[in-house]
C-alpha positions as CSV (number, residue, x, y, z in Angstrom):
1,X,0.0,33.0,61.1
2,X,-2.4,34.9,58.9
3,X,0.4,35.5,56.4
4,X,1.3,31.8,56.4
5,X,-2.3,30.8,55.9
6,X,-2.6,33.2,52.9
7,X,0.4,31.6,51.3
8,X,-1.1,28.1,51.6
9,X,-4.4,29.4,50.1
10,X,-2.5,30.9,47.1
11,X,-0.5,27.7,46.6
12,X,-3.7,25.7,46.5
13,X,-5.3,28.1,44.1
14,X,-2.3,28.0,41.8
15,X,-2.2,24.1,41.9
16,X,-5.9,24.0,41.0
17,X,-5.3,26.3,38.1
18,X,-2.4,24.3,36.8
19,X,-4.4,21.1,37.1
20,X,-7.2,22.6,35.2
21,X,-4.8,23.9,32.5
22,X,-3.3,20.4,32.0
23,X,-6.8,18.9,31.8
24,X,-8.0,21.4,29.2
25,X,-4.8,21.0,27.1
26,X,-5.1,17.2,27.2
27,X,-8.8,17.4,26.3
28,X,-8.0,19.7,23.4
29,X,-5.4,17.3,22.0
30,X,-7.8,14.4,22.2
31,X,-10.5,16.3,20.5
32,X,-8.2,17.5,17.8
33,X,-7.2,13.9,17.2
34,X,-10.8,12.9,16.9
35,X,-12.1,15.8,14.8
36,X,-9.2,17.9,13.4
37,X,-7.1,14.9,12.3
38,X,-9.6,13.4,9.8
39,X,-8.6,9.9,8.7
40,X,-8.9,8.8,5.0
41,X,-8.9,5.2,3.8
42,X,-6.4,4.4,1.1
43,X,-5.3,1.2,-0.7
44,X,-1.7,-0.1,-0.3
45,X,0.0,-3.3,-1.5
46,X,1.2,-6.0,0.8
47,X,4.1,-6.8,-1.6
48,X,6.5,-4.9,-3.9
49,X,4.9,-4.7,-7.4
50,X,7.2,-4.6,-10.5
51,X,6.2,-2.2,-13.3
52,X,3.8,-3.5,-15.9
53,X,2.2,-6.1,-13.5
54,X,-1.3,-7.4,-14.1
55,X,-3.1,-6.0,-11.1
56,X,-6.0,-8.4,-11.5
57,X,-3.7,-11.3,-10.4
58,X,-2.7,-9.4,-7.3
59,X,-6.3,-8.6,-6.5
60,X,-7.2,-12.3,-6.8
61,X,-4.4,-13.2,-4.4
62,X,-5.7,-10.5,-2.0
63,X,-2.3,-8.6,-2.0
64,X,-4.0,-5.3,-1.4
65,X,-5.3,-3.9,1.9
66,X,-6.9,-0.7,3.1
67,X,-5.3,1.5,5.7
68,X,-6.3,4.8,7.3
69,X,-4.0,7.8,7.1
70,X,-4.4,11.4,8.2
71,X,-6.1,13.5,5.5
72,X,-3.1,15.9,5.2
73,X,-0.8,12.8,4.6
74,X,-2.8,11.5,1.6
75,X,-0.8,11.7,-1.6
76,X,-2.4,13.3,-4.6
77,X,-4.7,11.0,-6.5
78,X,-4.2,8.1,-4.1
79,X,-6.2,4.9,-4.8
80,X,-9.0,4.6,-2.3
81,X,-10.7,1.4,-3.7
82,X,-9.4,-1.8,-5.1
83,X,-12.0,-1.4,-7.9
84,X,-9.8,1.4,-9.3
85,X,-7.1,-1.2,-10.0
86,X,-9.2,-3.8,-11.8
87,X,-8.2,-4.6,-15.4
88,X,-5.2,-2.3,-15.0
89,X,-1.4,-2.5,-15.1
90,X,1.0,-0.3,-13.1
91,X,3.3,1.8,-15.3
92,X,5.8,2.3,-12.4
93,X,7.0,0.0,-9.7
94,X,5.0,0.1,-6.4
95,X,6.5,-0.6,-3.0
96,X,4.8,-2.5,-0.3
97,X,3.0,-0.3,2.2
98,X,3.1,2.9,0.1
99,X,0.1,4.8,-1.1
100,X,-0.6,4.2,-4.8
101,X,-1.2,7.4,-6.9
102,X,-3.5,6.9,-9.9
103,X,-0.7,8.4,-12.0
104,X,1.2,5.1,-11.6
105,X,-1.6,3.1,-13.1
106,X,-1.6,2.8,-16.9
107,X,-4.3,4.9,-18.5
108,X,-5.0,6.9,-15.3
109,X,-2.4,9.6,-15.6
110,X,1.2,10.4,-16.0
111,X,4.2,10.7,-13.7
112,X,7.3,12.9,-14.1
113,X,9.8,11.1,-16.3
114,X,7.2,8.6,-17.5
115,X,7.1,4.9,-16.7
116,X,10.9,4.7,-16.3
117,X,11.2,7.9,-14.2
118,X,13.7,9.5,-16.6
119,X,15.3,12.6,-15.0
120,X,14.6,15.9,-16.7
121,X,17.2,16.7,-19.4
122,X,18.0,13.0,-19.9
123,X,16.9,10.2,-22.2
124,X,16.7,6.5,-21.8
125,X,19.1,4.3,-23.7
126,X,19.0,0.5,-23.6
127,X,21.9,-1.8,-24.2
128,X,22.4,-5.6,-24.0
129,X,25.7,-6.6,-22.6
130,X,27.2,-10.0,-21.9
131,X,27.3,-10.8,-18.2
132,X,30.9,-9.8,-17.4
133,X,30.6,-6.4,-19.1
134,X,27.2,-5.9,-17.4
135,X,28.5,-6.6,-13.8
136,X,27.0,-10.1,-14.1
137,X,23.6,-8.7,-13.5
138,X,24.5,-7.5,-10.0
139,X,22.9,-4.2,-10.6
140,X,19.4,-2.7,-9.9
141,X,17.3,0.3,-10.9
142,X,18.6,3.3,-9.0
143,X,22.2,2.1,-8.9
144,X,24.9,4.2,-10.6
145,X,27.6,2.9,-12.9
146,X,30.7,4.2,-14.6
147,X,30.7,3.7,-18.4
148,X,34.0,2.6,-20.0
149,X,34.5,2.4,-23.7
150,X,37.3,0.7,-25.6
151,X,38.3,1.4,-29.2
152,X,40.7,-0.9,-31.0
153,X,43.0,0.6,-33.6
154,X,40.5,3.2,-34.6
155,X,41.0,5.3,-37.8
156,X,39.5,8.7,-38.0
157,X,37.8,10.0,-41.2
158,X,41.0,11.9,-42.0
159,X,43.1,8.8,-42.0
160,X,44.7,9.3,-38.6
161,X,45.2,6.0,-36.7
162,X,44.3,5.9,-33.1
163,X,45.8,3.1,-30.9
164,X,43.7,0.9,-28.8
165,X,42.3,3.2,-26.1
166,X,40.0,2.9,-23.1
167,X,38.2,6.0,-21.9
168,X,35.7,6.9,-19.1
169,X,32.7,8.0,-21.1
170,X,30.7,9.1,-18.0
171,X,31.8,8.5,-14.4
172,X,28.3,8.2,-12.9
173,X,25.2,7.1,-14.8
174,X,21.9,6.2,-13.2
175,X,20.3,2.8,-14.1
176,X,16.6,3.0,-14.8
177,X,15.8,-0.6,-15.4
178,X,17.6,-4.0,-15.6
179,X,16.5,-7.1,-17.4
180,X,18.4,-10.1,-16.0
181,X,19.4,-13.3,-17.7
182,X,16.6,-15.8,-18.0
183,X,16.4,-19.5,-19.1
184,X,14.0,-21.1,-21.5
185,X,12.4,-23.2,-18.7
186,X,11.9,-20.4,-16.1
187,X,11.3,-17.3,-18.3
188,X,7.9,-15.7,-18.3
189,X,6.3,-15.5,-21.8
190,X,7.1,-11.8,-22.2
191,X,10.8,-12.4,-21.5
192,X,11.6,-15.5,-23.6
193,X,12.9,-13.3,-26.4
194,X,16.0,-12.3,-24.3
195,X,19.3,-14.0,-25.0
196,X,20.5,-16.2,-22.1
197,X,23.8,-14.8,-20.7
198,X,23.1,-11.2,-21.5
199,X,22.0,-8.3,-19.2
200,X,19.8,-5.7,-20.8
201,X,20.3,-2.3,-19.0
202,X,18.4,0.9,-19.5
203,X,20.5,4.0,-18.7
204,X,19.7,7.7,-18.1
205,X,22.0,9.7,-20.4
206,X,22.2,13.3,-21.4
207,X,21.8,13.7,-25.2
208,X,25.5,14.5,-25.5
209,X,26.6,11.3,-23.7
210,X,23.9,9.3,-25.4
211,X,25.3,10.2,-28.8
212,X,28.8,9.2,-27.7
213,X,27.4,6.0,-26.2
214,X,25.7,4.9,-29.4
215,X,28.9,5.6,-31.3
216,X,30.9,3.5,-28.9
217,X,28.4,0.7,-29.2
218,X,28.7,0.7,-32.9
219,X,32.5,1.0,-33.2
220,X,33.9,-0.2,-29.9
221,X,33.1,-2.1,-26.7
222,X,31.3,-1.0,-23.5
223,X,31.9,-2.0,-19.9
224,X,29.9,-0.9,-16.8
225,X,31.5,-0.4,-13.4
226,X,29.1,-0.6,-10.5
227,X,29.6,2.3,-7.9
228,X,29.0,1.9,-4.2
229,X,25.8,3.5,-2.8
230,X,26.1,7.3,-2.7
231,X,29.6,7.2,-4.3
232,X,30.7,9.5,-7.1
233,X,32.5,8.1,-10.1
234,X,35.9,9.5,-11.1
235,X,36.9,10.7,-14.5
236,X,40.4,9.5,-15.4
237,X,42.6,10.1,-18.4
238,X,42.3,7.7,-21.4
239,X,44.7,4.7,-21.3
240,X,46.4,3.1,-24.3
241,X,48.0,-0.3,-24.9
242,X,51.5,1.3,-24.6
243,X,50.6,2.8,-21.2
244,X,49.3,-0.5,-19.8
245,X,52.4,-2.6,-20.8
246,X,55.1,-0.1,-20.1
């Protein structure tokens, strides 16, 4: 009986210690949330903001709001007051709900790749294509396209005649920006200079491909082929008129 009573007493002691341990752990977590996880107020947008937008207009429409985030989750140079956005334009697009680094605000800093986010080792080349050759405008920044170039009865400097040929200049090129067709009635003032029926596309090209691209634009014709998300383009052999009709 004495042994049985001792076991019961030990069980009660262990249960008490376990309960105390859980209580202390829970209290510690709550205290850490209150003191250790310091919250910081930052400003975010309620809507997606295209690059070069007048932020005063968005402020007037109350499209910005303040949220609290843990201190260790605050991005470098995050905007903490709407006043920091007054009389400013954003140099890079801002997504709804994301923190806004001052580096994205014109005159407040720089971001890698500049306003267009040009990858290191690349340069931005802009081209205006008619709708069919520009995928009818069904492309967006961040998409990848294959660049095709066609040369018609080209003659080399040495006098050699090259038959009509279509090549894959680059199987996968990143689109940095797209200017879609606009009409005279609906176009914003800054876009009225665009030609209706064309798609202006800014591409990220290596210097070597950029040189070939400019040459193709001056002497031949360019087509873009939109790739599915995460797909890689394929390099294929040049094709001539004789190969197509045989």
